[in-house]
DOMI-851032 format. One line per field, with one value per residue: residue number from 1; x, y, z of N, C-alpha, C, O in turn. Coordinates in nm, 4 decimals, decimal comma, padded with zeros to 6 digits. Layout:
<nodes>
pos c(NUM/...) $
neast c(X/...) $
nnorth c(Y/...) $
nup c(Z/...) $
caeast c(X/...) $
canorth c(Y/...) $
caup c(Z/...) $
ceast c(X/...) $
cnorth c(Y/...) $
cup c(Z/...) $
oeast c(X/...) $
onorth c(Y/...) $
oup c(Z/...) $
</nodes>
This chain:
<nodes>
pos c(1/2/3/4/5/6/7/8/9/10/11/12/13/14/15/16/17/18/19/20/21/22/23/24/25/26/27/28/29/30/31/32/33/34/35/36/37/38/39/40/41/42/43/44/45/46/47/48/49/50/51/52/53/54/55/56/57/58/59/60/61/62/63/64/65/66/67/68/69/70/71/72/73/74/75/76/77/78/79/80/81/82/83/84/85/86/87/88/89/90/91/92/93/94/95/96/97/98/99/100/101) $
neast c(07,6571/07,6507/07,9402/07,9346/07,8123/08,0115/08,2035/08,0237/07,9450/08,2040/08,2663/08,0419/08,0641/08,3134/08,5224/08,8318/09,1830/09,2279/09,3387/09,4510/09,4056/09,1658/09,0041/08,9211/08,8269/08,5957/08,4511/08,5186/08,3634/08,1911/08,0045/08,0904/07,9741/08,0109/07,9889/07,8245/07,6761/07,7196/07,8821/08,0355/08,2582/08,4413/08,5206/08,7385/08,8860/08,9327/09,1203/09,3463/09,5902/09,7306/09,9559/09,9314/09,9005/09,7686/09,4672/09,4199/09,1800/08,8184/08,8390/09,1132/09,0925/08,8947/09,0198/09,2303/09,0830/08,9266/09,1337/09,2420/09,0466/08,9155/08,9442/08,6793/08,5432/08,5799/08,4234/08,3589/08,6888/08,9485/08,7681/08,7009/08,5564/08,6258/08,6913/08,8959/09,1626/09,0948/09,3233/09,5788/09,5383/09,3161/09,1014/09,1218/09,2558/09,5523/09,7444/09,8431/09,6969/09,4351/09,3011/09,0402/08,9437) $
nnorth c(10,5018/10,1759/09,9526/09,8064/09,9285/10,1331/10,1453/10,1801/10,4575/10,5679/10,5828/10,6928/10,9798/11,1229/11,2454/11,1166/11,1455/11,2150/11,4109/11,3373/11,5441/11,6659/11,4635/11,3787/11,6569/11,6848/11,4259/11,3246/11,3454/11,1501/10,8643/10,5440/10,2331/09,9747/09,6148/09,4939/09,7078/09,8401/10,0689/10,3291/10,4608/10,7897/10,8500/11,0042/10,9461/10,6895/10,6683/10,8343/10,7743/10,7245/10,7599/10,8058/11,0188/11,0749/10,9442/10,7399/10,5777/10,4954/10,2381/10,2130/10,4015/10,2784/10,0070/10,1263/10,2558/10,0264/09,8531/09,9899/09,9814/09,9258/09,6301/09,6088/09,5696/09,3201/09,1107/08,8076/08,7429/08,5431/08,3233/08,0246/07,8324/07,5670/07,4292/07,2345/06,9648/06,6878/06,5928/06,3451/06,0145/06,0258/05,9100/06,0479/06,1565/05,9785/05,9860/06,2061/06,1244/06,0252/06,2596/06,4520/06,6685) $
nup c(11,4955/11,3635/11,3394/11,1265/10,9298/10,8724/10,6329/10,4074/10,4819/10,4977/10,2347/10,0710/10,2177/10,2162/09,9793/09,8126/09,7351/10,0960/10,3869/10,6943/10,9159/10,7770/10,7484/11,0072/11,1065/10,9406/11,0170/11,2498/11,4835/11,4646/11,6131/11,6532/11,7107/11,9308/11,8628/12,0769/12,1480/12,3667/12,3953/12,2692/12,0507/11,9144/11,5917/11,5669/11,8174/11,7887/11,5612/11,6831/11,7415/11,5323/11,2887/11,0171/10,7195/10,5109/10,3428/10,1049/10,0001/10,0545/10,1509/10,2541/10,4683/10,6150/10,6721/10,8368/11,0616/11,1554/11,2156/11,4481/11,6589/11,9874/12,2058/12,2573/12,0431/11,9183/12,0019/12,1714/12,2958/12,2550/12,1278/11,9918/11,7968/11,6998/11,9083/12,1149/12,0800/12,2739/12,5445/12,4659/12,5546/12,6955/12,5767/12,3390/12,0188/11,9088/11,7359/11,4440/11,2529/11,3318/11,3677/11,3037/11,0522) $
caeast c(07,6721/07,7106/08,0572/07,9263/07,7702/08,1010/08,2676/07,9401/07,9625/08,2998/08,2533/07,9586/08,0779/08,4168/08,6370/08,9631/09,2630/09,1713/09,4628/09,4210/09,3143/09,0358/08,8856/08,9067/08,7416/08,4670/08,3688/08,5718/08,2892/08,1217/08,0362/08,1235/07,9109/08,0732/07,9025/07,7120/07,6114/07,7210/08,0071/08,1176/08,4231/08,4328/08,6053/08,8788/08,9154/08,9886/09,2390/09,4469/09,7389/09,7686/10,0593/09,9061/09,8761/09,6766/09,4033/09,4002/09,0525/08,7433/08,9154/09,2287/09,0635/08,8119/09,1059/09,3062/08,9999/08,9112/09,2460/09,2771/08,9469/08,9934/08,8986/08,5370/08,4597/08,6015/08,3218/08,4136/08,8065/08,9832/08,6758/08,7260/08,4374/08,6491/08,7233/09,0416/09,1534/09,1239/09,4319/09,5921/09,5168/09,1781/08,9997/09,1687/09,3525/09,6580/09,8361/09,7829/09,6110/09,3220/09,2554/08,9536/08,9021) $
canorth c(10,4107/10,0229/09,9118/09,7342/10,0601/10,2285/10,1279/10,2429/10,5747/10,6633/10,6036/10,8475/11,0777/11,1716/11,2533/11,0575/11,1106/11,3044/11,4089/11,3149/11,6317/11,7207/11,3457/11,4352/11,7797/11,6254/11,3225/11,2829/11,3169/10,9977/10,7607/10,4060/10,1649/09,8227/09,4976/09,4780/09,8167/09,8802/10,1447/10,3646/10,5539/10,8463/10,8301/11,0653/10,8657/10,5711/10,7015/10,9545/10,7496/10,6775/10,8374/10,8268/11,1796/11,0750/10,8263/10,7428/10,5692/10,4788/10,0954/10,2474/10,4729/10,1953/09,9127/10,2233/10,2313/09,8757/09,8010/10,0628/09,9861/09,8660/09,4988/09,5845/09,5743/09,2144/08,9986/08,7163/08,7342/08,4454/08,2299/07,9095/07,7560/07,4725/07,3567/07,1924/06,8219/06,6124/06,5215/06,2052/05,9087/06,0920/05,8882/06,1380/06,0822/05,9232/06,0731/06,3036/06,0111/06,0130/06,3858/06,4787/06,8319) $
caup c(11,3725/11,3729/11,2581/10,9769/10,8255/10,8651/10,5013/10,3046/10,5455/10,4726/10,0797/10,0732/10,2732/10,1882/09,8967/09,8674/09,8748/10,2003/10,4524/10,8162/10,9646/10,7101/10,7583/11,1607/11,0867/10,8594/11,0553/11,3780/11,6042/11,4203/11,6982/11,6198/11,8243/11,9359/11,8351/12,1711/12,1483/12,5063/12,4353/12,1396/12,0492/11,8134/11,4985/11,6026/11,9210/11,7548/11,4931/11,7366/11,7501/11,3902/11,2237/10,8720/10,7193/10,3772/10,3105/09,9518/09,9507/10,1423/10,2071/10,3277/10,6040/10,6697/10,7429/10,9448/11,1591/11,2035/11,2593/11,5625/11,7412/12,1081/12,2080/12,2919/11,9144/11,8740/12,0323/12,2350/12,2906/12,2538/12,1345/11,9043/11,7561/11,6632/12,0048/12,1286/12,0839/12,4178/12,5483/12,4526/12,6616/12,7820/12,4653/12,2303/11,9284/11,9672/11,6396/11,3568/11,1343/11,3993/11,3873/11,2013/11,0442) $
ceast c(07,7010/07,8500/08,0562/07,8621/07,8822/08,1616/08,1588/07,9092/08,0635/08,3337/08,1743/07,9900/08,1852/08,4679/08,7803/09,0625/09,2084/09,2933/09,3590/09,3187/09,1749/08,9310/08,8528/08,7942/08,5993/08,3852/08,4190/08,4732/08,1638/08,1053/08,0248/08,0794/07,9939/07,9698/07,7784/07,6397/07,6222/07,8151/07,9864/08,2306/08,3895/08,5481/08,7579/08,9500/09,0027/09,1076/09,3505/09,5592/09,8152/09,8598/10,0373/09,8594/09,8009/09,5968/09,3498/09,2715/08,9731/08,8016/08,9991/09,2037/08,9919/08,9066/09,2114/09,2077/08,9578/09,0420/09,3051/09,1595/09,0085/08,9134/08,7525/08,4652/08,5102/08,5070/08,3875/08,5765/08,8506/08,9105/08,7399/08,6010/08,4662/08,6830/08,8888/09,0144/09,1825/09,2792/09,4761/09,5974/09,3661/09,0731/09,0198/09,2500/09,4972/09,7939/09,7455/09,6960/09,4886/09,2645/09,1582/08,9600/08,7842) $
cnorth c(10,2889/10,0287/09,8649/09,8103/10,1470/10,2331/10,2074/10,4203/10,6624/10,6553/10,6956/10,9675/11,1743/11,1524/11,1937/11,1027/11,2417/11,2976/11,3675/11,3931/11,6859/11,5816/11,3507/11,5601/11,7416/11,5010/11,2607/11,2780/11,2269/10,8900/10,6445/10,3102/10,0125/09,7378/09,4863/09,6044/09,9013/10,0032/10,2100/10,4584/10,6457/10,8266/10,8720/10,9919/10,7457/10,5902/10,8174/10,9092/10,6978/10,7790/10,8533/10,9602/11,1607/10,9528/10,8267/10,6582/10,5308/10,3278/10,1376/10,2793/10,3406/10,0686/09,9901/10,1891/10,1212/09,8084/09,8844/10,0343/09,8715/09,7063/09,5006/09,5598/09,4184/09,0909/08,9342/08,6726/08,5999/08,3001/08,1351/07,8377/07,6310/07,3603/07,3084/07,0458/06,8080/06,5639/06,3842/06,1114/05,9234/06,0335/05,9928/06,0734/06,0611/05,9534/06,1547/06,2510/06,0187/06,1520/06,4059/06,6241/06,8283) $
cup c(11,4069/11,2871/11,1376/10,8826/10,8055/10,6956/10,4105/10,3431/10,4833/10,3071/10,0442/10,1091/10,2601/10,0553/09,9042/09,7012/09,9657/10,3084/10,6161/10,9142/10,9195/10,7380/10,9225/11,1913/11,0556/10,9407/11,1869/11,4906/11,5673/11,5453/11,6262/11,7585/11,8168/11,9021/11,9631/12,1882/12,2812/12,5073/12,2736/12,1544/11,9169/11,7115/11,5413/11,7303/11,8674/11,6443/11,6066/11,7153/11,6149/11,3241/11,0710/10,8217/10,5851/10,3887/10,1457/09,9006/10,0632/10,2393/10,2685/10,4586/10,6715/10,7498/10,8381/11,0761/11,2308/11,2660/11,4061/11,6784/11,8480/12,1265/12,2725/12,1234/11,8287/11,9060/12,1432/12,2458/12,3147/12,2101/11,9952/11,9095/11,7216/11,7868/12,0272/12,1142/12,2355/12,4358/12,5196/12,5755/12,7171/12,6536/12,3869/12,1578/11,9819/11,8746/11,5508/11,2598/11,2331/11,3885/11,2814/11,1810/10,9630) $
oeast c(07,7888/07,8644/08,1462/07,8515/07,8659/08,1568/08,2029/07,8632/08,0478/08,4261/08,2224/07,9514/08,1659/08,4587/08,8471/09,0173/09,1591/09,3486/09,2372/09,2146/09,0903/08,8086/08,7375/08,7035/08,5035/08,2641/08,3684/08,4993/08,0568/08,2085/07,9456/08,1304/08,0283/07,8554/07,6588/07,5332/07,5568/07,8344/07,9329/08,2763/08,3244/08,6595/08,8591/09,0730/09,1179/09,1968/09,4419/09,6446/09,9265/09,8141/10,1227/09,7722/09,7646/09,6499/09,2650/09,2469/09,0302/08,8033/08,9804/09,2577/09,0350/08,8788/09,2774/09,2406/08,9523/09,0412/09,4040/09,1885/09,0907/08,8216/08,7118/08,3461/08,4876/08,5148/08,4690/08,5986/08,7878/08,9593/08,8171/08,5504/08,3697/08,6973/08,9825/08,9033/09,2570/09,3416/09,3962/09,6569/09,3105/08,9724/08,9133/09,3102/09,5456/09,9104/09,6245/09,6260/09,3991/09,1431/09,1925/08,9790/08,7250) $
onorth c(10,2813/10,0974/09,8729/09,7730/10,2393/10,3440/10,2982/10,4984/10,7743/10,7229/10,7908/11,0643/11,2931/11,0380/11,2225/11,0920/11,3440/11,1885/11,3713/11,3561/11,7358/11,5904/11,3188/11,5585/11,7627/11,4867/11,1573/11,2088/11,2305/10,8287/10,6433/10,3121/09,9552/09,7825/09,4722/09,5984/10,0028/10,0503/10,1496/10,5144/10,5978/10,7899/10,8023/10,9860/10,7180/10,5059/10,8714/10,9855/10,6467/10,8927/10,9117/11,0148/11,2716/10,8552/10,8966/10,6586/10,5256/10,3175/10,1046/10,2233/10,3021/10,0340/09,9207/10,1166/10,1190/09,7225/09,8405/10,0692/09,7813/09,6801/09,4022/09,5357/09,3994/08,9857/08,9981/08,5596/08,5366/08,1904/08,1841/07,7911/07,5565/07,2393/07,3486/06,9940/06,8768/06,5051/06,2978/06,1385/05,8316/06,0998/06,0459/05,9704/06,1179/05,9492/06,1738/06,3235/06,0155/06,1462/06,3768/06,6999/06,9327) $
oup c(11,4929/11,1860/11,0540/10,7657/10,7257/10,6423/10,3400/10,2598/10,4345/10,2620/09,9828/10,0434/10,2857/10,0107/10,0035/09,5872/09,9182/10,3223/10,6333/10,9685/10,9937/10,7468/10,9516/11,2745/11,1300/10,9238/11,2304/11,5889/11,6281/11,5726/11,5320/11,8705/11,7134/11,9101/11,9373/12,2496/12,3052/12,6194/12,1807/12,2540/11,8241/11,7489/11,5477/11,7327/11,9010/11,6540/11,5443/11,6700/11,6030/11,3125/11,0042/10,8894/10,5458/10,4418/10,0902/09,7800/10,1721/10,3620/10,3856/10,5541/10,7802/10,8646/10,9154/11,1700/11,3537/11,3541/11,4647/11,7929/11,8320/12,0488/12,3342/12,1040/11,7092/11,8426/12,2097/12,2022/12,3996/12,2372/11,9127/12,0116/11,7043/11,7696/11,9583/12,1254/12,3052/12,3475/12,5559/12,6798/12,7774/12,6284/12,3555/12,1884/12,0798/11,9141/11,5628/11,1890/11,1486/11,4079/11,1668/11,2761/10,9356) $
</nodes>
């Protein structure tokens, strides 16, 4: 399953509140693929280190899963589409008033 399909799946598949062990029993083997589809992890693997006992809603479980995925799920690490300012003196801004956002 693609990660962007996960919330709807959690909302449809489970009734809340649900405890951690029951959730793992019911959907723990579901594979959640990385955005590049090169790798996937099971829900149980992703939440294995979580100390939470109960999930009150699909949103709470979704946030727990998203907060515990590995770096493979985040796309280009340290990517910044805004770029950086050139160093002063290299035809860059000389003060904050010259910086355009």
